[in-house]
N, CA, C and O atoms as a printed pandas DataFrame, in Angstrom:
     atom_number atom_name residue_name chain_id  residue_number  x_coord  y_coord  z_coord
0              1         N          MET        A               1   26.333   16.657  -17.535
1              2        CA          MET        A               1   27.552   15.857  -17.495
2              3         C          MET        A               1   27.911   15.596  -16.033
3              4         O          MET        A               1   27.962   16.511  -15.211
4              5         N          LEU        A               2   28.148   14.376  -15.750
5              6        CA          LEU        A               2   28.523   13.945  -14.410
6              7         C          LEU        A               2   30.028   14.123  -14.253
7              8         O          LEU        A               2   30.785   13.888  -15.195
8              9         N          ASP        A               3   30.462   14.536  -13.067
9             10        CA          ASP        A               3   31.906   14.647  -12.864
10            11         C          ASP        A               3   32.383   13.598  -11.855
11            12         O          ASP        A               3   31.586   12.926  -11.201
12            13         N          ARG        A               4   33.658   13.486  -11.756
13            14        CA          ARG        A               4   34.278   12.449  -10.919
14            15         C          ARG        A               4   33.906   12.620   -9.439
15            16         O          ARG        A               4   33.728   11.635   -8.722
16            17         N          GLN        A               5   33.792   13.853   -8.997
17            18        CA          GLN        A               5   33.455   14.124   -7.596
18            19         C          GLN        A               5   32.059   13.585   -7.268
19            20         O          GLN        A               5   31.838   13.081   -6.167
20            21         N          GLN        A               6   31.120   13.686   -8.209
21            22        CA          GLN        A               6   29.780   13.156   -7.988
22            23         C          GLN        A               6   29.798   11.628   -7.918
23            24         O          GLN        A               6   29.079   11.030   -7.118
24            25         N          VAL        A               7   30.621   11.005   -8.757
25            26        CA          VAL        A               7   30.757    9.544   -8.705
26            27         C          VAL        A               7   31.355    9.129   -7.366
27            28         O          VAL        A               7   30.923    8.134   -6.783
28            29         N          GLN        A               8   32.326    9.861   -6.875
29            30        CA          GLN        A               8   32.918    9.553   -5.568
30            31         C          GLN        A               8   31.875    9.673   -4.459
31            32         O          GLN        A               8   31.858    8.865   -3.530
32            33         N          LYS        A               9   31.012   10.674   -4.556
33            34        CA          LYS        A               9   29.966   10.853   -3.545
34            35         C          LYS        A               9   28.988    9.686   -3.565
35            36         O          LYS        A               9   28.619    9.161   -2.515
36            37         N          VAL        A              10   28.570    9.281   -4.760
37            38        CA          VAL        A              10   27.657    8.142   -4.883
38            39         C          VAL        A              10   28.324    6.876   -4.363
39            40         O          VAL        A              10   27.684    6.078   -3.678
40            41         N          ALA        A              11   29.590    6.682   -4.678
41            42        CA          ALA        A              11   30.322    5.509   -4.200
42            43         C          ALA        A              11   30.393    5.513   -2.673
43            44         O          ALA        A              11   30.255    4.465   -2.044
44            45         N          LEU        A              12   30.604    6.666   -2.088
45            46        CA          LEU        A              12   30.648    6.776   -0.636
46            47         C          LEU        A              12   29.300    6.408   -0.032
47            48         O          LEU        A              12   29.240    5.659    0.943
48            49         N          LEU        A              13   28.214    6.930   -0.604
49            50        CA          LEU        A              13   26.878    6.623   -0.104
50            51         C          LEU        A              13   26.532    5.142   -0.248
51            52         O          LEU        A              13   25.808    4.579    0.574
52            53         N          ALA        A              14   27.059    4.519   -1.303
53            54        CA          ALA        A              14   26.807    3.095   -1.556
54            55         C          ALA        A              14   27.816    2.202   -0.851
55            56         O          ALA        A              14   27.768    0.979   -0.981
56            57         N          ARG        A              15   28.734    2.815   -0.102
57            58        CA          ARG        A              15   29.777    2.077    0.621
58            59         C          ARG        A              15   30.648    1.253   -0.326
59            60         O          ARG        A              15   30.978    0.099   -0.052
60            61         N          LEU        A              16   31.012    1.882   -1.452
61            62        CA          LEU        A              16   31.876    1.240   -2.433
62            63         C          LEU        A              16   33.248    1.890   -2.416
63            64         O          LEU        A              16   33.368    3.107   -2.281
64            65         N          GLN        A              17   34.265    1.082   -2.551
65            66        CA          GLN        A              17   35.624    1.598   -2.690
66            67         C          GLN        A              17   36.021    1.426   -4.147
67            68         O          GLN        A              17   36.199    0.309   -4.632
68            69         N          LEU        A              18   36.154    2.549   -4.830
69            70        CA          LEU        A              18   36.499    2.505   -6.248
70            71         C          LEU        A              18   37.952    2.919   -6.452
71            72         O          LEU        A              18   38.469    3.816   -5.786
72            73         N          THR        A              19   38.582    2.240   -7.386
73            74        CA          THR        A              19   39.925    2.647   -7.780
74            75         C          THR        A              19   39.795    3.872   -8.679
75            76         O          THR        A              19   38.712    4.130   -9.205
76            77         N          PRO        A              20   40.872    4.631   -8.867
77            78        CA          PRO        A              20   40.804    5.775   -9.794
78            79         C          PRO        A              20   40.356    5.366  -11.202
79            80         O          PRO        A              20   39.633    6.110  -11.865
80            81         N          ALA        A              21   40.778    4.200  -11.649
81            82        CA          ALA        A              21   40.370    3.725  -12.978
82            83         C          ALA        A              21   38.867    3.458  -13.012
83            84         O          ALA        A              21   38.203    3.783  -13.996
84            85         N          GLU        A              22   38.328    2.869  -11.941
85            86        CA          GLU        A              22   36.887    2.610  -11.872
86            87         C          GLU        A              22   36.102    3.920  -11.803
87            88         O          GLU        A              22   35.045    4.050  -12.421
88            89         N          GLU        A              23   36.619    4.881  -11.055
89            90        CA          GLU        A              23   35.955    6.187  -10.979
90            91         C          GLU        A              23   35.843    6.807  -12.367
91            92         O          GLU        A              23   34.795    7.335  -12.740
92            93         N          GLU        A              24   36.931    6.736  -13.126
93            94        CA          GLU        A              24   36.934    7.301  -14.475
94            95         C          GLU        A              24   35.952    6.555  -15.375
95            96         O          GLU        A              24   35.195    7.165  -16.130
96            97         N          LYS        A              25   35.977    5.233  -15.283
97            98        CA          LYS        A              25   35.096    4.399  -16.100
98            99         C          LYS        A              25   33.636    4.689  -15.764
99           100         O          LYS        A              25   32.823    4.883  -16.668
100          101         N          PHE        A              26   33.294    4.721  -14.478
101          102        CA          PHE        A              26   31.905    4.950  -14.071
102          103         C          PHE        A              26   31.454    6.377  -14.369
103          104         O          PHE        A              26   30.277    6.603  -14.648
104          105         N          THR        A              27   32.364    7.333  -14.314
105          106        CA          THR        A              27   32.007    8.705  -14.671
106          107         C          THR        A              27   31.551    8.755  -16.120
107          108         O          THR        A              27   30.547    9.391  -16.441
108          109         N          THR        A              28   32.287    8.089  -16.988
109          110        CA          THR        A              28   31.933    8.057  -18.410
110          111         C          THR        A              28   30.627    7.304  -18.630
111          112         O          THR        A              28   29.744    7.783  -19.342
112          113         N          GLN        A              29   30.502    6.117  -18.015
113          114        CA          GLN        A              29   29.312    5.292  -18.224
114          115         C          GLN        A              29   28.053    5.965  -17.669
115          116         O          GLN        A              29   27.025    6.010  -18.344
116          117         N          LEU        A              30   28.131    6.482  -16.450
117          118        CA          LEU        A              30   26.963    7.121  -15.860
118          119         C          LEU        A              30   26.578    8.387  -16.607
119          120         O          LEU        A              30   25.392    8.694  -16.728
120          121         N          SER        A              31   27.545    9.118  -17.101
121          122        CA          SER        A              31   27.249   10.301  -17.912
122          123         C          SER        A              31   26.493    9.914  -19.179
123          124         O          SER        A              31   25.557   10.604  -19.582
124          125         N          SER        A              32   26.895    8.821  -19.799
125          126        CA          SER        A              32   26.201    8.339  -20.997
126          127         C          SER        A              32   24.758    7.954  -20.680
127          128         O          SER        A              32   23.847    8.248  -21.453
128          129         N          ILE        A              33   24.562    7.309  -19.560
129          130        CA          ILE        A              33   23.209    6.908  -19.153
130          131         C          ILE        A              33   22.346    8.146  -18.913
131          132         O          ILE        A              33   21.204    8.207  -19.369
132          133         N          LEU        A              34   22.888    9.124  -18.202
133          134        CA          LEU        A              34   22.132   10.347  -17.921
134          135         C          LEU        A              34   21.859   11.143  -19.197
135          136         O          LEU        A              34   20.802   11.760  -19.326
136          137         N          ASP        A              35   22.795   11.133  -20.133
137          138        CA          ASP        A              35   22.568   11.787  -21.426
138          139         C          ASP        A              35   21.420   11.121  -22.172
139          140         O          ASP        A              35   20.607   11.795  -22.805
140          141         N          TYR        A              36   21.357    9.802  -22.096
141          142        CA          TYR        A              36   20.277    9.074  -22.759
142          143         C          TYR        A              36   18.928    9.445  -22.137
143          144         O          TYR        A              36   17.949    9.644  -22.857
144          145         N          PHE        A              37   18.872    9.538  -20.814
145          146        CA          PHE        A              37   17.629    9.951  -20.165
146          147         C          PHE        A              37   17.247   11.369  -20.567
147          148         O          PHE        A              37   16.063   11.686  -20.682
148          149         N          GLU        A              38   18.222   12.204  -20.778
149          150        CA          GLU        A              38   17.958   13.568  -21.243
150          151         C          GLU        A              38   17.308   13.528  -22.620
151          152         O          GLU        A              38   16.378   14.288  -22.889
152          153         N          GLN        A              39   17.788   12.653  -23.487
153          154        CA          GLN        A              39   17.181   12.490  -24.812
154          155         C          GLN        A              39   15.738   12.002  -24.685
155          156         O          GLN        A              39   14.848   12.491  -25.383
156          157         N          LEU        A              40   15.512   11.043  -23.797
157          158        CA          LEU        A              40   14.165   10.505  -23.606
158          159         C          LEU        A              40   13.208   11.573  -23.093
159          160         O          LEU        A              40   12.029   11.567  -23.446
160          161         N          SER        A              41   13.698   12.484  -22.271
161          162        CA          SER        A              41   12.824   13.520  -21.717
162          163         C          SER        A              41   12.345   14.498  -22.780
163          164         O          SER        A              41   11.390   15.240  -22.546
164          165         N          GLU        A              42   12.987   14.514  -23.946
165          166        CA          GLU        A              42   12.592   15.401  -25.042
166          167         C          GLU        A              42   11.439   14.821  -25.858
167          168         O          GLU        A              42   10.852   15.533  -26.673
168          169         N          LEU        A              43   11.102   13.554  -25.660
169          170        CA          LEU        A              43   10.031   12.921  -26.431
170          171         C          LEU        A              43    8.670   13.424  -25.984
171          172         O          LEU        A              43    8.452   13.692  -24.802
172          173         N          ASP        A              44    7.757   13.552  -26.936
173          174        CA          ASP        A              44    6.389   13.939  -26.628
174          175         C          ASP        A              44    5.604   12.675  -26.294
175          176         O          ASP        A              44    5.331   11.857  -27.172
176          177         N          VAL        A              45    5.250   12.523  -25.042
177          178        CA          VAL        A              45    4.515   11.341  -24.602
178          179         C          VAL        A              45    3.132   11.724  -24.073
179          180         O          VAL        A              45    2.532   10.989  -23.289
180          181         N          SER        A              46    2.645   12.864  -24.504
181          182        CA          SER        A              46    1.354   13.350  -23.997
182          183         C          SER        A              46    0.196   12.423  -24.369
183          184         O          SER        A              46   -0.799   12.375  -23.645
184          185         N          ASP        A              47    0.298   11.691  -25.472
185          186        CA          ASP        A              47   -0.769   10.773  -25.884
186          187         C          ASP        A              47   -0.510    9.327  -25.470
187          188         O          ASP        A              47   -1.237    8.427  -25.888
188          189         N          VAL        A              48    0.502    9.097  -24.664
189          190        CA          VAL        A              48    0.849    7.738  -24.250
190          191         C          VAL        A              48    0.286    7.486  -22.851
191          192         O          VAL        A              48    0.543    8.242  -21.914
192          193         N          GLN        A              49   -0.482    6.415  -22.738
193          194        CA          GLN        A              49   -1.051    6.054  -21.444
194          195         C          GLN        A              49    0.043    5.508  -20.526
195          196         O          GLN        A              49    0.901    4.747  -20.974
196          197         N          PRO        A              50    0.020    5.893  -19.234
197          198        CA          PRO        A              50    1.005    5.343  -18.292
198          199         C          PRO        A              50    0.819    3.834  -18.146
199          200         O          PRO        A              50   -0.305    3.341  -18.056
200          201         N          THR        A              51    1.911    3.126  -18.124
201          202        CA          THR        A              51    1.867    1.673  -17.952
202          203         C          THR        A              51    2.991    1.239  -17.025
203          204         O          THR        A              51    3.927    1.991  -16.752
204          205         N          THR        A              52    2.875    0.027  -16.557
205          206        CA          THR        A              52    3.951   -0.539  -15.750
206          207         C          THR        A              52    4.802   -1.497  -16.566
207          208         O          THR        A              52    5.914   -1.844  -16.168
208          209         N          ARG        A              53    4.276   -1.924  -17.713
209          210        CA          ARG        A              53    5.008   -2.851  -18.580
210          211         C          ARG        A              53    4.817   -2.442  -20.039
211          212         O          ARG        A              53    3.844   -1.772  -20.384
212          213         N          ALA        A              54    5.734   -2.844  -20.869
213          214        CA          ALA        A              54    5.637   -2.533  -22.289
214          215         C          ALA        A              54    4.628   -3.436  -22.995
215          216         O          ALA        A              54    4.065   -3.060  -24.023
216          217         N          ILE        A              55    4.404   -4.621  -22.443
217          218        CA          ILE        A              55    3.439   -5.551  -23.032
218          219         C          ILE        A              55    2.453   -5.976  -21.950
219          220         O          ILE        A              55    2.766   -5.921  -20.760
220          221         N          ASP        A              56    1.258   -6.400  -22.367
221          222        CA          ASP        A              56    0.269   -6.886  -21.408
222          223         C          ASP        A              56    0.700   -8.232  -20.856
223          224         O          ASP        A              56    1.069   -9.135  -21.607
224          225         N          VAL        A              57    0.652   -8.357  -19.549
225          226        CA          VAL        A              57    1.020   -9.597  -18.888
226          227         C          VAL        A              57   -0.071   -9.908  -17.875
227          228         O          VAL        A              57   -0.530   -9.024  -17.151
228          229         N          SER        A              58   -0.478  -11.158  -17.830
229          230        CA          SER        A              58   -1.448  -11.544  -16.807
230          231         C          SER        A              58   -0.932  -12.793  -16.110
231          232         O          SER        A              58   -0.346  -13.679  -16.730
232          233         N          ASN        A              59   -1.164  -12.837  -14.819
233          234        CA          ASN        A              59   -0.749  -13.994  -14.037
234          235         C          ASN        A              59   -1.685  -15.159  -14.315
235          236         O          ASN        A              59   -2.904  -14.998  -14.357
236          237         N          VAL        A              60   -1.112  -16.302  -14.498
237          238        CA          VAL        A              60   -1.895  -17.515  -14.645
238          239         C          VAL        A              60   -1.656  -18.327  -13.388
239          240         O          VAL        A              60   -0.563  -18.849  -13.163
240          241         N          VAL        A              61   -2.684  -18.424  -12.583
241          242        CA          VAL        A              61   -2.548  -19.149  -11.324
242          243         C          VAL        A              61   -3.631  -20.203  -11.247
243          244         O          VAL        A              61   -4.697  -20.073  -11.848
244          245         N          ARG        A              62   -3.345  -21.221  -10.516
245          246        CA          ARG        A              62   -4.342  -22.275  -10.337
246          247         C          ARG        A              62   -5.281  -21.875   -9.211
247          248         O          ARG        A              62   -4.935  -21.054   -8.363
248          249         N          ALA        A              63   -6.435  -22.446   -9.211
249          250        CA          ALA        A              63   -7.395  -22.183   -8.138
250          251         C          ALA        A              63   -6.906  -22.867   -6.862
251          252         O          ALA        A              63   -6.321  -23.949   -6.909
252          253         N          ASP        A              64   -7.152  -22.222   -5.730
253          254        CA          ASP        A              64   -6.792  -22.836   -4.458
254          255         C          ASP        A              64   -7.649  -24.072   -4.232
255          256         O          ASP        A              64   -8.851  -24.079   -4.498
256          257         N          GLN        A              65   -7.007  -25.105   -3.739
257          258        CA          GLN        A              65   -7.725  -26.337   -3.434
258          259         C          GLN        A              65   -7.426  -26.728   -2.003
259          260         O          GLN        A              65   -6.267  -26.808   -1.594
260          261         N          HIS        A              66   -8.484  -26.971   -1.247
261          262        CA          HIS        A              66   -8.319  -27.379    0.137
262          263         C          HIS        A              66   -7.993  -28.864    0.161
263          264         O          HIS        A              66   -8.716  -29.677   -0.416
264          265         N          LYS        A              67   -6.913  -29.209    0.823
265          266        CA          LYS        A              67   -6.573  -30.618    0.986
266          267         C          LYS        A              67   -5.876  -30.777    2.323
267          268         O          LYS        A              67   -5.211  -29.855    2.794
268          269         N          PRO        A              68   -6.021  -31.912    2.921
269          270        CA          PRO        A              68   -5.414  -32.104    4.245
270          271         C          PRO        A              68   -3.891  -32.132    4.154
271          272         O          PRO        A              68   -3.320  -32.605    3.172
272          273         N          SER        A              69   -3.255  -31.619    5.192
273          274        CA          SER        A              69   -1.794  -31.651    5.224
274          275         C          SER        A              69   -1.319  -32.966    5.834
275          276         O          SER        A              69   -2.112  -33.746    6.362
276          277         N          SER        A              70   -0.036  -33.192    5.753
277          278        CA          SER        A              70    0.528  -34.408    6.334
278          279         C          SER        A              70    0.410  -34.353    7.851
279          280         O          SER        A              70    0.252  -33.281    8.437
280          281         N          GLU        A              71    0.485  -35.480    8.454
281          282        CA          GLU        A              71    0.432  -35.552    9.919
282          283         C          GLU        A              71    1.725  -34.998   10.507
283          284         O          GLU        A              71    2.801  -35.160    9.932
284          285         N          ARG        A              72    1.607  -34.348   11.653
285          286        CA          ARG        A              72    2.762  -33.734   12.310
286          287         C          ARG        A              72    3.877  -34.749   12.546
287          288         O          ARG        A              72    5.043  -34.453   12.288
288          289         N          GLU        A              73    3.541  -35.917   13.024
289          290        CA          GLU        A              73    4.561  -36.922   13.328
290          291         C          GLU        A              73    5.283  -37.361   12.063
291          292         O          GLU        A              73    6.494  -37.582   12.077
292          293         N          GLU        A              74    4.544  -37.486   10.977
293          294        CA          GLU        A              74    5.150  -37.881    9.702
294          295         C          GLU        A              74    6.142  -36.807    9.220
295          296         O          GLU        A              74    7.206  -37.136    8.696
296          297         N          ILE        A              75    5.795  -35.546    9.396
297          298        CA          ILE        A              75    6.677  -34.457    8.997
298          299         C          ILE        A              75    7.919  -34.430    9.883
299          300         O          ILE        A              75    9.033  -34.279    9.381
300          301         N          LEU        A              76    7.738  -34.575   11.194
301          302        CA          LEU        A              76    8.855  -34.518   12.128
302          303         C          LEU        A              76    9.819  -35.690   11.966
303          304         O          LEU        A              76   10.996  -35.583   12.312
304          305         N          GLU        A              77    9.324  -36.804   11.442
305          306        CA          GLU        A              77   10.211  -37.954   11.216
306          307         C          GLU        A              77   11.290  -37.625   10.188
307          308         O          GLU        A              77   12.367  -38.221   10.220
308          309         N          GLY        A              78   11.023  -36.691    9.281
309          310        CA          GLY        A              78   11.998  -36.323    8.269
310          311         C          GLY        A              78   12.977  -35.258    8.734
311          312         O          GLY        A              78   13.892  -34.899    7.992
312          313         N          ALA        A              79   12.806  -34.749    9.938
313          314        CA          ALA        A              79   13.676  -33.691   10.444
314          315         C          ALA        A              79   15.015  -34.275   10.882
315          316         O          ALA        A              79   15.042  -35.372   11.439
316          317         N          PRO        A              80   16.127  -33.578   10.651
317          318        CA          PRO        A              80   17.421  -34.067   11.099
318          319         C          PRO        A              80   17.519  -34.102   12.626
319          320         O          PRO        A              80   18.223  -34.943   13.185
320          321         N          ASP        A              81   16.819  -33.198   13.291
321          322        CA          ASP        A              81   16.825  -33.171   14.756
322          323         C          ASP        A              81   15.509  -32.569   15.215
323          324         O          ASP        A              81   14.970  -31.681   14.556
324          325         N          ARG        A              82   15.002  -33.031   16.307
325          326        CA          ARG        A              82   13.752  -32.510   16.813
326          327         C          ARG        A              82   13.764  -32.491   18.329
327          328         O          ARG        A              82   14.543  -33.190   18.977
328          329         N          GLU        A              83   12.886  -31.678   18.870
329          330        CA          GLU        A              83   12.725  -31.590   20.316
330          331         C          GLU        A              83   11.228  -31.614   20.585
331          332         O          GLU        A              83   10.538  -30.609   20.416
332          333         N          GLY        A              84   10.735  -32.773   21.004
333          334        CA          GLY        A              84    9.301  -32.919   21.222
334          335         C          GLY        A              84    8.553  -32.801   19.915
335          336         O          GLY        A              84    8.804  -33.547   18.969
336          337         N          GLU        A              85    7.623  -31.847   19.870
337          338        CA          GLU        A              85    6.807  -31.661   18.668
338          339         C          GLU        A              85    7.358  -30.592   17.737
339          340         O          GLU        A              85    6.629  -30.105   16.873
340          341         N          TYR        A              86    8.629  -30.210   17.886
341          342        CA          TYR        A              86    9.198  -29.101   17.120
342          343         C          TYR        A              86   10.494  -29.510   16.422
343          344         O          TYR        A              86   11.194  -30.421   16.865
344          345         N          PHE        A              87   10.799  -28.818   15.320
345          346        CA          PHE        A              87   12.103  -28.966   14.693
346          347         C          PHE        A              87   13.140  -28.336   15.612
347          348         O          PHE        A              87   12.888  -27.285   16.203
348          349         N          LYS        A              88   14.281  -28.957   15.735
349          350        CA          LYS        A              88   15.366  -28.378   16.513
350          351         C          LYS        A              88   16.422  -27.891   15.524
351          352         O          LYS        A              88   16.930  -28.658   14.706
352          353         N          VAL        A              89   16.740  -26.601   15.619
353          354        CA          VAL        A              89   17.687  -26.000   14.691
354          355         C          VAL        A              89   18.791  -25.303   15.485
355          356         O          VAL        A              89   18.593  -24.964   16.652
356          357         N          PRO        A              90   19.955  -25.086   14.860
357          358        CA          PRO        A              90   21.026  -24.385   15.559
358          359         C          PRO        A              90   20.621  -22.938   15.854
359          360         O          PRO        A              90   19.876  -22.314   15.098
360          361         N          LYS        A              91   21.123  -22.435   16.953
361          362        CA          LYS        A              91   20.864  -21.045   17.306
362          363         C          LYS        A              91   21.625  -20.143   16.335
363          364         O          LYS        A              91   22.826  -20.313   16.125
364          365         N          ILE        A              92   20.908  -19.180   15.747
365          366        CA          ILE        A              92   21.561  -18.290   14.791
366          367         C          ILE        A              92   21.545  -16.838   15.248
367          368         O          ILE        A              92   22.253  -16.005   14.682
368          369         N          VAL        A              93   20.754  -16.526   16.256
369          370        CA          VAL        A              93   20.675  -15.153   16.748
370          371         C          VAL        A              93   21.402  -15.084   18.076
371          372         O          VAL        A              93   21.148  -15.878   18.982
372          373         N          THR        A              94   22.297  -14.139   18.178
373          374        CA          THR        A              94   23.024  -13.964   19.430
374          375         C          THR        A              94   22.617  -12.644   20.047
375          376         O          THR        A              94   22.415  -11.656   19.343
376          377         N          GLY        A              95   22.499  -12.629   21.347
377          378        CA          GLY        A              95   22.127  -11.409   22.056
378          379         C          GLY        A              95   23.354  -10.725   22.593
379          380         O          GLY        A              95   24.396  -11.353   22.779
380          381         N          SER        A              96   23.232   -9.422   22.846
381          382        CA          SER        A              96   24.360   -8.698   23.416
382          383         C          SER        A              96   24.035   -8.226   24.804
383          384         O          SER        A              96   24.867   -7.592   25.452
């Protein structure tokens, strides 16, 4: 059983500010989740192969095809702003 103090600790680590009502709600909900995991741990899974998914899934991808790219000048013509052969973008990183 999870207690309120443990929920407060987790909230602190996650940088969350919880109201007393939220603390109470999450204490109940998280306790229920942990109780369910406790039930699952009682199951005999010795004959079950480890898997990453419950069903088989395979990626369907197309084969890579080599094709020429657009010309640099054609690409740069669509840019809102450019400087020579490069896209010009606003500065987003500031130094200290």
